[in-house]
ZABA-729876 format. One record per residue (C-alpha): residue in three letters; x, y, z. Coordinates in nm, 4 decimals. Layout:
PT  residu  east  north  up
PT  ALA  X  Y  Z
...
END
This chain:
PT  residu  east  north  up
PT  MET  0.0000  0.0000  0.0000
PT  SER  0.1337  0.3451  -0.0908
PT  PHE  0.1010  0.6301  0.1584
PT  ASN  0.2602  0.8844  -0.0763
PT  THR  -0.0387  0.9994  -0.2777
PT  TYR  0.0931  1.3565  -0.2987
PT  ALA  0.4126  1.2465  -0.4734
PT  GLN  0.2079  1.0513  -0.7280
PT  THR  -0.0148  1.3552  -0.7870
PT  ALA  0.2911  1.5789  -0.8331
PT  SER  0.4395  1.3266  -1.0749
PT  ASP  0.1220  1.3106  -1.2810
PT  ALA  0.0918  1.6898  -1.2904
PT  ALA  0.4535  1.7325  -1.4032
PT  GLY  0.4311  1.4803  -1.6820
PT  GLY  0.6514  1.2220  -1.5071
PT  ASN  0.9285  1.0004  -1.6457
PT  ARG  1.1038  1.2740  -1.8498
PT  TYR  1.4826  1.2704  -1.8418
PT  ILE  1.6259  1.5885  -1.6887
PT  GLU  1.9919  1.6705  -1.7490
PT  ILE  2.1995  1.7841  -1.4519
PT  PHE  2.4463  2.0625  -1.5350
PT  ASP  2.6875  2.1165  -1.2465
PT  THR  2.8621  2.4522  -1.2122
PT  THR  3.0377  2.3966  -0.8777
PT  LEU  3.3777  2.4521  -1.0401
PT  ARG  3.2710  2.7779  -1.2054
PT  ASP  2.9842  2.9576  -1.0294
PT  GLY  3.0504  2.7630  -0.7096
PT  GLU  3.4070  2.8907  -0.6973
PT  GLN  3.2706  3.2454  -0.7182
PT  THR  3.1542  3.2018  -0.3579
PT  PRO  3.3210  3.4827  -0.1603
PT  GLY  3.6356  3.3481  0.0055
PT  ILE  3.6520  3.0254  -0.1972
PT  SER  3.9375  2.9344  -0.4310
PT  PHE  3.9956  2.5712  -0.5247
PT  THR  4.3440  2.4427  -0.5966
PT  ASN  4.3917  2.2669  -0.9304
PT  GLU  4.4166  1.9348  -0.7481
PT  GLN  4.0876  2.0013  -0.5683
PT  LYS  3.9188  2.0995  -0.8950
PT  MET  4.0275  1.7735  -1.0540
PT  ARG  3.9089  1.5739  -0.7509
PT  ILE  3.5696  1.7438  -0.7653
PT  ALA  3.5409  1.6887  -1.1419
PT  LEU  3.6163  1.3175  -1.1024
PT  GLN  3.3634  1.2896  -0.8191
PT  LEU  3.0953  1.4694  -1.0210
PT  ASP  3.1603  1.2276  -1.3061
PT  ARG  3.1212  0.9317  -1.0674
PT  LEU  2.8011  1.0913  -0.9421
PT  GLY  2.6636  1.0921  -1.2952
PT  VAL  2.6127  1.4585  -1.3805
PT  ASP  2.5561  1.5184  -1.7511
PT  VAL  2.7597  1.8386  -1.7876
PT  ILE  3.0450  1.9812  -1.5786
PT  GLU  3.1111  2.3519  -1.6199
PT  ALA  3.4830  2.3351  -1.5507
PT  GLY  3.5598  2.7062  -1.5399
PT  PHE  3.6129  3.0359  -1.7212
PT  PRO  3.9302  2.9617  -1.9250
PT  VAL  4.0136  3.3165  -2.0350
PT  SER  4.0115  3.4473  -1.6759
PT  ALA  4.3631  3.3235  -1.5877
PT  PRO  4.6350  3.0941  -1.7282
PT  GLU  4.5916  2.8589  -1.4297
PT  GLU  4.2178  2.8398  -1.4952
PT  LYS  4.2793  2.7529  -1.8585
PT  ASP  4.5262  2.4808  -1.7571
PT  ILE  4.2861  2.3052  -1.5203
PT  VAL  3.9959  2.3238  -1.7678
PT  ARG  4.2248  2.1689  -2.0304
PT  ASN  4.3320  1.8949  -1.7876
PT  ILE  3.9717  1.8160  -1.6959
PT  CYS  3.8891  1.7900  -2.0670
PT  LYS  4.1746  1.5398  -2.1093
PT  SER  4.0792  1.3242  -1.8096
PT  GLY  3.8419  1.0949  -1.9996
PT  LEU  3.5192  1.1853  -1.8221
PT  ASN  3.1815  1.0497  -1.9269
PT  ALA  3.0253  1.3895  -1.8571
PT  LYS  3.0453  1.6647  -2.1160
PT  VAL  3.2822  1.9457  -2.0184
PT  CYS  3.1706  2.3061  -2.0590
PT  GLY  3.3662  2.6312  -2.0542
PT  LEU  3.2238  2.9783  -1.9921
PT  ALA  3.2842  3.2700  -2.2289
PT  ARG  3.1645  3.6236  -2.2772
PT  VAL  3.0490  3.7205  -2.6266
PT  LEU  3.4122  3.7818  -2.7250
PT  THR  3.6172  3.5774  -2.9692
PT  ASP  3.9166  3.5652  -2.7309
PT  ASP  3.6976  3.4105  -2.4604
PT  ILE  3.5522  3.1565  -2.7008
PT  ASP  3.8960  3.0721  -2.8429
PT  ALA  4.0247  3.0011  -2.4906
PT  CYS  3.7424  2.7491  -2.4392
PT  ILE  3.8020  2.5847  -2.7767
PT  GLU  4.1769  2.5577  -2.7103
PT  CYS  4.0988  2.3669  -2.3887
PT  GLY  3.9017  2.1085  -2.5862
PT  VAL  3.5626  2.1635  -2.4205
PT  ASP  3.2522  1.9907  -2.5551
PT  ILE  3.0277  2.2921  -2.4923
PT  VAL  3.1016  2.6644  -2.5041
PT  HIS  2.8643  2.8558  -2.2761
PT  ILE  2.8351  3.2160  -2.3959
PT  PHE  2.6368  3.4864  -2.2199
PT  VAL  2.5303  3.8458  -2.2694
PT  SER  2.3275  4.0796  -2.0489
PT  THR  1.9730  4.1338  -2.1739
PT  SER  1.8060  4.3287  -1.8912
PT  GLU  1.7773  4.7040  -1.9322
PT  ILE  1.9559  4.7777  -1.6038
PT  GLN  2.2613  4.5676  -1.6914
PT  ARG  2.2783  4.6927  -2.0507
PT  LYS  2.2539  5.0545  -1.9345
PT  TYR  2.5074  5.0395  -1.6522
PT  THR  2.7481  4.7593  -1.7497
PT  THR  2.7627  4.6554  -2.1165
PT  LYS  2.6319  4.9863  -2.2653
PT  MET  2.4665  4.7898  -2.5480
PT  SER  2.1502  4.8658  -2.7421
PT  ASP  1.8821  4.6080  -2.8209
PT  GLU  2.0151  4.5644  -3.1735
PT  GLN  2.3753  4.5321  -3.0559
PT  VAL  2.2729  4.2534  -2.8175
PT  LYS  2.0971  4.0644  -3.0956
PT  ASP  2.3815  4.1190  -3.3421
PT  VAL  2.6538  3.9973  -3.1061
PT  THR  2.4371  3.7021  -3.0034
PT  TYR  2.4046  3.5871  -3.3633
PT  GLU  2.7714  3.6448  -3.4461
PT  MET  2.9140  3.4663  -3.1417
PT  VAL  2.6791  3.1677  -3.1574
PT  ARG  2.7797  3.1275  -3.5228
PT  TYR  3.1465  3.1603  -3.4257
PT  VAL  3.1149  2.8752  -3.1746
PT  LYS  2.9282  2.6527  -3.4196
PT  GLU  3.1757  2.7188  -3.7011
PT  HIS  3.4499  2.5873  -3.4719
PT  GLY  3.2698  2.2568  -3.4203
PT  CYS  3.1539  2.2967  -3.0583
PT  GLN  2.8117  2.2752  -2.9043
PT  CYS  2.6843  2.6159  -2.7947
PT  MET  2.4827  2.7091  -2.4886
PT  PHE  2.3502  3.0640  -2.4971
PT  SER  2.2513  3.2476  -2.1768
PT  ALA  2.0499  3.5693  -2.1619
PT  MET  2.2018  3.7036  -1.8414
PT  ASP  1.9481  3.8537  -1.6003
PT  ALA  1.6664  3.6960  -1.8011
PT  THR  1.4140  3.7273  -1.5181
PT  ARG  1.4503  4.1082  -1.5232
PT  THR  1.4390  4.1306  -1.9029
PT  GLU  1.1308  4.2532  -2.0882
PT  LEU  0.9663  3.9323  -2.2143
PT  GLU  0.9222  4.0303  -2.5782
PT  PHE  1.2883  4.1317  -2.6088
PT  LEU  1.4032  3.8174  -2.4259
PT  ILE  1.2150  3.5958  -2.6708
PT  ASP  1.3557  3.7948  -2.9650
PT  VAL  1.7118  3.7358  -2.8403
PT  PHE  1.6484  3.3647  -2.7859
PT  ARG  1.5062  3.3328  -3.1376
PT  VAL  1.8183  3.4998  -3.2771
PT  ALA  2.0380  3.2523  -3.0850
PT  GLU  1.8252  2.9634  -3.2101
PT  GLU  1.8501  3.0864  -3.5691
PT  ALA  2.2296  3.1108  -3.5330
PT  GLY  2.2441  2.7450  -3.4289
PT  ALA  2.2507  2.7432  -3.0474
PT  ASP  2.2091  2.3900  -2.9125
PT  ILE  2.0496  2.4914  -2.5829
PT  LEU  1.9154  2.8178  -2.4396
PT  ASN  1.9664  2.9019  -2.0730
PT  ILE  1.7285  3.1155  -1.8656
PT  PRO  1.9247  3.2569  -1.5693
PT  ASP  1.7644  3.4109  -1.2617
PT  THR  2.0908  3.5982  -1.2177
PT  VAL  2.0020  3.8000  -0.9076
PT  GLY  1.7565  3.5501  -0.7602
PT  ILE  1.4449  3.7693  -0.7748
PT  SER  1.2043  3.5217  -0.9327
PT  GLU  0.9517  3.3017  -0.7537
PT  PRO  0.8016  2.9702  -0.8694
PT  PHE  0.4789  3.1056  -1.0221
PT  SER  0.6488  3.3784  -1.2251
PT  MET  0.9277  3.1370  -1.3223
PT  PHE  0.6720  2.8879  -1.4530
PT  LYS  0.5018  3.1623  -1.6542
PT  LEU  0.8304  3.2937  -1.7981
PT  VAL  0.9661  2.9525  -1.8961
PT  SER  0.6318  2.8513  -2.0469
PT  ALA  0.6368  3.1604  -2.2693
PT  VAL  0.9927  3.0914  -2.3872
PT  HIS  0.9206  2.7202  -2.4317
PT  ASP  0.6258  2.8019  -2.6585
PT  SER  0.8407  3.0397  -2.8673
PT  VAL  1.1476  2.8286  -2.9525
PT  LYS  1.2187  2.4693  -3.0490
PT  VAL  1.5647  2.4060  -2.8986
PT  PRO  1.6022  2.2610  -2.5459
PT  LEU  1.5969  2.4960  -2.2474
PT  SER  1.8100  2.5127  -1.9337
PT  VAL  1.7616  2.7115  -1.6128
PT  HIS  2.0141  2.8678  -1.3738
PT  CYS  1.8687  2.9932  -1.0443
PT  HIS  2.0304  3.1926  -0.7660
PT  ASN  1.9211  3.1639  -0.4055
PT  ASP  1.8931  3.5239  -0.2832
PT  PHE  1.5440  3.4609  -0.1419
PT  GLY  1.5943  3.0904  -0.0720
PT  LEU  1.3896  2.9954  -0.3796
PT  ALA  1.6559  2.8595  -0.6168
PT  VAL  1.5470  2.4954  -0.5898
PT  ALA  1.1753  2.5812  -0.6024
PT  ASN  1.2294  2.8015  -0.9082
PT  SER  1.4314  2.5275  -1.0792
PT  LEU  1.1526  2.2753  -1.0195
PT  ALA  0.8928  2.5207  -1.1521
PT  ALA  1.1059  2.5675  -1.4637
PT  VAL  1.1212  2.1909  -1.5170
PT  LYS  0.7431  2.1670  -1.4870
PT  ALA  0.7193  2.4444  -1.7484
PT  GLY  0.9376  2.2547  -1.9937
PT  VAL  1.3126  2.2962  -1.9361
PT  SER  1.5106  1.9784  -1.9892
PT  GLN  1.8233  2.0788  -1.7956
PT  VAL  1.8841  2.2338  -1.4527
PT  GLN  2.2041  2.4044  -1.3424
PT  VAL  2.3116  2.3316  -0.9852
PT  THR  2.6079  2.3355  -0.7474
PT  VAL  2.7115  2.0967  -0.4720
PT  ASN  2.5853  2.2294  -0.1365
PT  GLY  2.4304  2.5248  -0.3212
PT  ILE  2.7534  2.7271  -0.3166
PT  GLY  2.7963  3.0233  -0.5505
PT  GLU  2.7738  3.4011  -0.5829
PT  ARG  2.6095  3.5804  -0.2876
PT  ALA  2.3564  3.3360  -0.1365
PT  GLY  2.4509  3.0639  -0.3834
PT  ASN  2.2781  2.8522  -0.6460
PT  ALA  2.0215  2.5751  -0.6621
PT  ASP  2.1530  2.2884  -0.4501
PT  LEU  2.2369  1.9715  -0.6426
PT  SER  2.1125  1.7161  -0.3892
PT  GLU  1.7864  1.8987  -0.3103
PT  THR  1.7072  1.9556  -0.6780
PT  VAL  1.7896  1.6005  -0.7845
PT  MET  1.6020  1.4269  -0.5038
PT  SER  1.2962  1.6474  -0.5592
PT  LEU  1.3012  1.5649  -0.9306
PT  ILE  1.3363  1.1926  -0.8642
PT  SER  1.1341  1.1339  -0.5482
PT  ILE  0.8523  1.3871  -0.5763
PT  TYR  0.8108  1.4370  -0.9508
PT  ARG  0.9378  1.0947  -1.0633
PT  PHE  1.1597  1.2423  -1.3339
PT  ARG  1.4666  1.0486  -1.4434
PT  THR  1.8258  1.1699  -1.4093
PT  GLY  2.1649  1.0065  -1.4513
PT  ILE  2.2603  1.0733  -1.0886
PT  LYS  2.3792  0.7864  -0.8685
PT  THR  2.1990  0.9240  -0.5662
PT  GLU  2.3822  0.6997  -0.3191
PT  LEU  2.6906  0.9186  -0.3824
PT  LEU  2.5204  1.2484  -0.2921
PT  PHE  2.6285  1.2521  0.0729
PT  GLU  2.9951  1.1750  0.0067
PT  THR  3.0025  1.4338  -0.2736
PT  ALA  2.8619  1.6986  -0.0391
PT  LYS  3.1198  1.6123  0.2277
PT  LEU  3.4056  1.6315  -0.0254
PT  VAL  3.3062  1.9836  -0.1298
PT  GLU  3.2480  2.0800  0.2345
PT  ARG  3.6071  1.9776  0.3108
PT  PHE  3.7551  2.1661  0.0155
PT  THR  3.5563  2.4868  0.0713
PT  GLY  3.5693  2.4947  0.4502
PT  ILE  3.1985  2.5888  0.4446
PT  HIS  3.0294  2.3688  0.7032
PT  ILE  2.7084  2.1966  0.5954
PT  PRO  2.4354  2.3086  0.8397
PT  ALA  2.3056  2.0215  1.0522
PT  ASN  1.9499  2.0878  0.9354
PT  LYS  2.0330  2.1048  0.5635
PT  PRO  1.7982  1.8797  0.3647
PT  ILE  1.9310  1.5523  0.2216
PT  VAL  2.2956  1.5802  0.3355
PT  GLY  2.2794  1.7619  0.6724
PT  GLU  2.3670  1.5711  0.9890
PT  ASN  2.0070  1.5965  1.1117
PT  ALA  1.8385  1.5147  0.7796
PT  PHE  1.7492  1.1662  0.9046
PT  SER  1.7997  1.2187  1.2798
PT  HIS  1.5269  1.1857  1.5413
PT  GLU  1.5143  1.2934  1.9062
PT  SER  1.1447  1.3300  1.9882
PT  GLY  1.0127  1.0178  2.1592
PT  ILE  0.7043  0.9925  1.9373
PT  HIS  0.9063  1.0381  1.6187
PT  ALA  1.1848  0.8006  1.7200
PT  HIS  0.9382  0.5313  1.8269
PT  GLY  0.7548  0.5580  1.4961
PT  VAL  1.0730  0.5509  1.2878
PT  LEU  1.2048  0.2459  1.4732
PT  GLU  0.8785  0.0656  1.3940
PT  ARG  0.8514  0.1886  1.0344
PT  SER  1.0788  0.4580  0.8954
PT  ASP  0.8226  0.6350  0.6768
PT  THR  0.6013  0.7184  0.9751
PT  PHE  0.8173  1.0271  1.0351
PT  GLU  1.0354  1.0395  0.7234
PT  PRO  0.9335  1.1106  0.3620
PT  GLY  0.9375  0.7429  0.2668
PT  ILE  0.9854  0.8324  -0.0992
PT  MET  1.3408  0.9250  0.0033
PT  THR  1.5466  0.7205  0.2492
PT  PRO  1.8940  0.7784  0.3960
PT  GLU  2.0203  0.4750  0.2047
PT  MET  1.9116  0.6333  -0.1248
PT  VAL  2.1465  0.9299  -0.0714
PT  GLY  2.4342  0.7522  0.1043
PT  HIS  2.3371  0.8913  0.4455
PT  ARG  2.2267  0.7073  0.7626
PT  ARG  1.9515  0.7305  1.0187
PT  ARG  2.0321  0.8389  1.3758
PT  ILE  1.8383  0.8293  1.6997
PT  VAL  1.9655  1.1259  1.9026
PT  LEU  1.9478  1.1546  2.2810
PT  GLY  1.8188  1.4676  2.4542
PT  LYS  1.5407  1.6172  2.6626
PT  HIS  1.2770  1.5039  2.4092
PT  THR  1.3955  1.1422  2.4060
PT  GLY  1.1428  0.8658  2.4726
PT  ARG  1.1893  0.5362  2.6531
PT  HIS  1.1700  0.3375  2.3283
PT  SER  1.4852  0.5106  2.1970
PT  ILE  1.6695  0.4556  2.5259
PT  GLU  1.5735  0.0897  2.5388
PT  GLN  1.6797  0.0317  2.1782
PT  LYS  2.0206  0.1949  2.2299
PT  LEU  2.0857  0.0068  2.5535
PT  THR  1.9970  -0.3210  2.3821
PT  GLU  2.2701  -0.2469  2.1275
PT  PHE  2.5138  -0.2185  2.4203
PT  GLY  2.3876  -0.5475  2.5653
PT  ILE  2.2231  -0.3743  2.8634
PT  HIS  1.8722  -0.4822  2.9655
PT  PRO  1.7427  -0.2660  3.2518
PT  THR  1.4303  -0.3369  3.4526
PT  LYS  1.1256  -0.1180  3.3937
PT  GLU  1.2088  0.0905  3.7016
PT  GLN  1.5740  0.1277  3.5986
PT  LEU  1.4706  0.2299  3.2463
PT  GLU  1.2460  0.5049  3.3844
PT  GLU  1.5292  0.6408  3.5996
PT  ILE  1.7773  0.6270  3.3087
PT  LEU  1.5258  0.8141  3.0920
PT  SER  1.4749  1.0758  3.3630
PT  ARG  1.8495  1.1397  3.3954
PT  VAL  1.9010  1.1608  3.0186
PT  LYS  1.6188  1.4163  2.9906
PT  LYS  1.7636  1.6157  3.2801
PT  LEU  2.1092  1.6195  3.1190
PT  GLY  1.9584  1.7279  2.7865
PT  ALA  1.7541  2.0028  2.9534
PT  SER  2.0747  2.1466  3.1016
PT  GLY  2.1876  2.2386  2.7499
PT  LYS  2.4340  1.9514  2.7183
PT  LEU  2.4652  1.7333  2.4106
PT  VAL  2.3882  1.3831  2.5405
PT  THR  2.6304  1.1310  2.3918
PT  ASP  2.5981  0.7535  2.3689
PT  ASP  2.8832  0.7361  2.6181
PT  ASP  2.6818  0.9495  2.8630
PT  LEU  2.3883  0.7092  2.8308
PT  PHE  2.6139  0.4112  2.8907
PT  SER  2.7714  0.5737  3.1971
PT  ILE  2.4276  0.6468  3.3466
PT  ALA  2.3144  0.2915  3.2736
PT  GLU  2.6339  0.1471  3.4252
PT  ILE  2.5625  0.3178  3.7557
PT  LEU  2.1923  0.2380  3.7729
PT  THR  2.2220  -0.1247  3.6604
PT  GLU  2.5387  -0.1873  3.8641
PT  ILE  2.7540  -0.3094  3.5758
PT  SER  3.0302  -0.0529  3.6248
PT  GLY  3.2949  -0.3205  3.6649
PT  ARG  3.2821  -0.4038  3.2933
PT  GLU  3.6329  -0.4100  3.1452
PT  GLN  3.7384  -0.1492  2.8889
PT  ALA  3.8676  -0.3211  2.5743
PT  VAL  4.1015  -0.0344  2.4805
PT  LYS  4.3124  0.1496  2.7379
PT  LEU  4.5564  0.4329  2.6768
PT  LYS  4.8861  0.3723  2.8574
PT  GLU  5.1181  0.6393  2.7149
PT  LEU  5.0927  0.9231  2.4642
PT  ALA  5.3552  1.1650  2.3354
PT  VAL  5.3081  1.4186  2.0570
PT  MET  5.5541  1.6362  1.8714
PT  THR  5.4521  1.9418  1.6698
PT  GLY  5.5817  2.2835  1.5711
PT  ASN  5.6073  2.5337  1.2887
PT  ASN  5.8920  2.3375  1.1242
PT  THR  5.8042  1.9918  1.2539
PT  LEU  5.5840  1.7238  1.1032
PT  PRO  5.3093  1.6531  1.3619
PT  THR  5.3762  1.3087  1.5081
PT  ALA  5.2051  1.1016  1.7767
PT  SER  5.3571  0.8010  1.9521
PT  LEU  5.1399  0.5969  2.1839
PT  ARG  5.1102  0.2745  2.3757
PT  VAL  4.7679  0.1207  2.4130
PT  GLU  4.6385  -0.2001  2.5613
PT  VAL  4.3850  -0.3700  2.3336
PT  ARG  4.2107  -0.6653  2.4987
PT  GLY  4.5196  -0.7256  2.7115
PT  LYS  4.7694  -0.6931  2.4248
PT  ASP  5.0268  -0.4145  2.4412
PT  LYS  5.0631  -0.2148  2.1173
PT  LYS  5.3046  0.0667  2.0327
PT  LEU  5.2523  0.2867  1.7276
PT  SER  5.3670  0.6160  1.5794
PT  ARG  5.1840  0.8098  1.3108
PT  ILE  5.2060  1.1484  1.1420
PT  GLY  4.9108  1.3740  1.0652
PT  VAL  4.8037  1.7245  0.9696
PT  GLY  4.8156  1.8088  1.3409
PT  PRO  4.8812  1.6328  1.6727
PT  VAL  4.5162  1.5319  1.7204
PT  ASP  4.4979  1.3871  1.3684
PT  ALA  4.8227  1.1958  1.4229
PT  ALA  4.7040  1.0526  1.7567
PT  ILE  4.3655  0.9462  1.6165
PT  LYS  4.5347  0.7749  1.3202
PT  ALA  4.7595  0.5807  1.5577
PT  ILE  4.4592  0.4580  1.7584
PT  GLN  4.2726  0.3665  1.4393
PT  ASP  4.5640  0.1467  1.3349
PT  ALA  4.5870  -0.0094  1.6800
PT  ILE  4.2235  -0.1210  1.6911
PT  SER  4.1527  -0.1939  1.3224
PT  ASP  4.2014  -0.5703  1.3675
PT  GLU  3.9611  -0.5812  1.6611
PT  LEU  3.6772  -0.4131  1.4740
PT  GLY  3.7533  -0.5768  1.1404
PT  GLY  3.7460  -0.2657  0.9239
PT  ASP  3.7745  0.1100  0.9097
PT  VAL  3.6838  0.3186  1.2125
PT  ARG  3.6157  0.6729  1.0976
PT  LEU  3.5939  0.9998  1.2861
PT  LYS  3.2674  1.1516  1.1582
PT  ASP  3.2241  1.4464  1.3936
PT  PHE  3.4613  1.6484  1.6118
PT  ARG  3.3643  1.9392  1.8372
PT  ILE  3.5678  2.1228  2.0953
PT  GLU  3.4925  2.3938  2.3478
PT  ALA  3.6478  2.5374  2.6612
PT  ILE  3.4320  2.4783  2.9675
PT  THR  3.6405  2.6986  3.1968
PT  GLY  3.8226  3.0249  3.1269
PT  GLY  4.1903  3.1109  3.0921
PT  SER  4.4880  2.9522  2.9206
PT  ASP  4.4615  2.6503  3.1529
PT  ALA  4.0946  2.5962  3.0644
PT  LEU  3.9400  2.2521  3.0597
PT  ALA  3.8718  2.1393  2.7036
PT  GLU  3.5623  1.9318  2.6293
PT  VAL  3.5816  1.7296  2.3086
PT  ILE  3.2804  1.5466  2.1636
PT  VAL  3.3331  1.2995  1.8807
PT  GLY  3.1175  1.0870  1.6556
PT  VAL  3.2876  0.7642  1.5475
PT  GLU  3.1521  0.5357  1.2738
PT  HIS  3.2053  0.1680  1.2045
PT  ALA  2.9963  -0.0634  0.9852
PT  GLY  2.7187  0.1944  0.9517
PT  LYS  2.6912  0.2542  1.3269
PT  ILE  2.7835  0.5897  1.4805
PT  VAL  2.8649  0.6261  1.8497
PT  THR  2.9167  0.9596  2.0238
PT  ALA  3.1426  1.0159  2.3241
PT  ARG  3.3163  1.2955  2.5114
PT  GLY  3.6529  1.3601  2.6735
PT  VAL  3.7404  1.6371  2.9213
PT  ARG  4.1031  1.7295  2.9944
PT  GLU  4.3275  2.0348  3.0285
PT  ASP  4.5095  1.9123  2.7166
PT  ILE  4.3149  1.9176  2.3879
PT  VAL  4.5046  1.6204  2.2433
PT  LEU  4.4409  1.4069  2.5515
PT  ALA  4.0746  1.5104  2.5596
PT  SER  4.0409  1.4128  2.1927
PT  VAL  4.2100  1.0768  2.2432
PT  GLU  3.9998  1.0073  2.5521
PT  ALA  3.6780  1.0818  2.3618
PT  PHE  3.7832  0.8673  2.0659
PT  ILE  3.8791  0.5711  2.2865
PT  ASN  3.5520  0.6006  2.4805
PT  ALA  3.3617  0.5814  2.1516
PT  VAL  3.5700  0.2863  2.0301
PT  ASN  3.5024  0.0972  2.3531
PT  ARG  3.1285  0.1480  2.3050
PT  LEU  3.1546  0.0251  1.9451
PT  LEU  3.3394  -0.2864  2.0607
PT  LEU  3.0742  -0.3436  2.3252
PT  MET  2.7982  -0.3136  2.0645
PT  GLN  2.9835  -0.5556  1.8371
PT  HIS  3.0256  -0.8060  2.1206
PT  SER  2.6580  -0.7750  2.2138
PT  ALA  2.5489  -0.8301  1.8517
PT  GLU  2.7699  -1.1407  1.8255
PT  ARG  2.6151  -1.2838  2.1427
PT  ARG  2.2621  -1.2218  2.0136
PT  SER  2.3389  -1.3960  1.6845
END
C-alpha cells in the first residue's frame, strides 16, 4: 500500500518520467563564492567525483580568466570523463577561443539582456545585443563545438525582447538556451510563466540557472522543469555568488522522489560528494540542511523516534530514504527522548534494565539534555552502568602512554602505547596536526579488533572553563559498519581530551559488536 499519494499527484501533474539533465557549475559559479578558491588538485578531484556521481555536464571554469584556470579546464577535458565538459565565455572571440583551445565539448556564452545591466554595465543597445548574439553563436558553431547561450538577467528582461534574443540565438544554431535568474528575484509562479512563454516560442532545449537570494533557487528550478526545461544548473551544497545557487542534492532528489523524473545521478553518492566539497571549501554543511545535513534523518522526539524504529516512513518522507542518498539514520538523545529510543540503544550495548531502571535512566538523560548539554551515547552508557550496577565491565582499549611532537617546522607526530584486549601495542603516526596523528595511531591499533575502518565523523571542541589553563571538552562521533557512536573527553590538554573521547567511543563500538555477536 502506498502512503505517498501527494508524490504521485505531483508526478502526474509534471508529466513524469522525463529525463532531466543535470548541469553542475560547482567549479565555475561555485568557486565564485566569496572566500573560496579551489586548488587545481581540488578541482580535478571534484570533477572526477561529479563524473562518478553521474552529472551530464560539468562547467569546468572560465578559461580566459587566468592561465591557471585555462590549464585546469584543459586537464579536466583530457581526463576521460563520461560527462560533457563546458567552458564559460563572454560574447568575445578571445573568450571563445580560450574554451576551444581547452578542448571543451560545450562553449557557454552569455550576454546581459536586462535594461539595467545593458545601461550600466555593457552599454549595449537592443540591436547590438541581438547582433553579437548571432555572431558569437555562429562563431562557436563554425568551430565545431556545441553552444549554450545564456540571456544574463533573463528574469529582469522585458519578455518580448528576451524571446527575440532567444530566437536569434536559435537561428544562429545554439544547441540549448539558458534562462538565468541571475540576481535571484524570481519566484516559482512567475518562473513557470516565464519559462512557459519561452518554451512556446522556440524549439531548442531549455536550461535554467537559479540563484538563491530569497531561498527559492530549488523551487524556481523545479517550476522551470514543470514548465518545460530539460536541464537544470546546480552546485554541490548550493555554493555560488552571494547566497549561492540551486543545490544539487535537493534539486535532484525532488526531481526523482517527488516528480518521478529520471536523471543520470547515482543518488547513493550524494552525501559523500557533499562532504568532499564541504572539506575543500571549509563551508560547514548546516546540521538541518535537507538531504545531506547531519540531522536530515535524525530523530530525538520520543514519538518520532518510536515511529521511525517501527517503520521509517512514519516520520520520514518514505519516498526518500537515507540509504538512497548515502546517508544514515540516527536516533539522538536529549530532553525530548522517549523510553523506546533509550531501550533500543541500551539493547545495542547489551544492557537490559528493569522497567524501574529504564524510567530512571530516561529521567536522567532528559535532565542532562535540559541542562543544554549534548547527550552522547557514552553518557547514556555511563548512566546505565551506575543504575544497573555493571560498572565493573572491562574497557577493551586502554591508553597507557601518549607523546606528541609538533611545531612550525616539525611534522606533527604522535607516539602511543595502548592495551587492546590485554595486548600491548606501540605505534607512531604522522598527521596534519597532533590530534589527527594521535587518532590515526589509535585507528591502526584497533583496526584488527573491529575488522574494518573506524572513521571519525564528527569532532567538536569547546572550553568549559576560562583562561589559558581551561578545561577542554571534546565530543566525537565515530563510525564503524554503519553505526555511529558519540562520546566525550574532558582534559586540560586538547590532544588528551580528543584521544579520551575517541577511545571512549571505540570501547562502546566494541561493546555493541560483542553484544550483537552474542545475540546472533
